[in-house]
N, C-alpha and C positions, 0 to 999 in steps of 0.2 A: 173799592170803596181807600179814598186816601188818606194815612196813615202823616200824621205829623212826628218828625225824627230828629231830633238832636245834631246840632250845626257837627258836621264831624262823626257821626253817628254811624255806617255802614248795617250795622244791625239792627233789626226789625222785631223785639220779642210781642209775639202775640196771643201769647197765652191767656189774655186777661175775656178776651174777645172770642177765644174757643171758649171758654169757661161759662163767659158770659150767655153764649148762644144757647148752652146746656142748661141754662141756670144751675149751676153749679160752683158752692165756694170754697175757699183756696183748704178749709180743714176736710174736705167732700174727695178733693184733689190728693192730700198727702198722706190721709189713710184708704183709698182706692189704690194709687199707687204706689204703697208702703216707703214714702218718704218723711222725712221731718217736716212738722207744720213749718219750720221755721225754715227749709230749703222753698218747700211752695211757695211759702210768703212772697220768699226772697225773687226767686221768678219770676210770678205772676205779677210781683210790680217792681219786676225789670231794675233788678238791685246787684245786678251782679255782673262782675267783671270777667270774670271765668265761668262756663257751663262743666258739672261736671257729670261724666261720661254715661254714670248707672241712674243717679237722675232723670238724668234727659230718657235713658233706654225705659226706666220703671213709668215716667210719664209718658211716653208716649204708647206704653206699650197698654197701657191703664187707658186712654182717650183714644187709644186707635187711629193713633193720626203718624206722618211721618217726622223726622226731625227739623224737613223744609217748609211743615205748615206753623210750627213754632216761630222759629227762625228765620226770617225772609230776608235776606240781602238785599238793600237798597243803595241802589248810586248815588256817590257824591257828589252833587251837583259840580263841584268844581275840577273834578277829574274828568266830571261828562262832558263838560263845556273843551277843555282842555285836551280832550281826547278828539271831540270834531273838529277846532284849529287844526289837530296836528292831522287831520283827515284818518284816523283812524275810526275803521266802522264800531260802533253801539249796539248791543243789543237789544230786542223791540221785544 
C-alpha cells in the first residue's frame, strides 16, 4: 500500500491504519493501552513531533505490534536521488 507522506517527513505513522483494520477507535485504544485519550488522539492523528516511550510501549503492548509497525521510516526522495547520483547503494 502506498502512503502519502508530507514533503520533508521521513517517519510515517500508521496507527490509524492498524486501528482501522481492527475496527477500533481512539477511545478503545486509550482505555485498552492505559493512556490518556488526548495522547491516543494525538498519536492517531499524527500530531506528535516527538513520541513518548511509555505511550508507545503501552500502545505496542496492547495492540501486540512493534514500534516499527506503527512508525515506518520513509526515505526522502531528494536524499535518495542524491545518494544514487553519488553512487551510494540504497536499501530496497
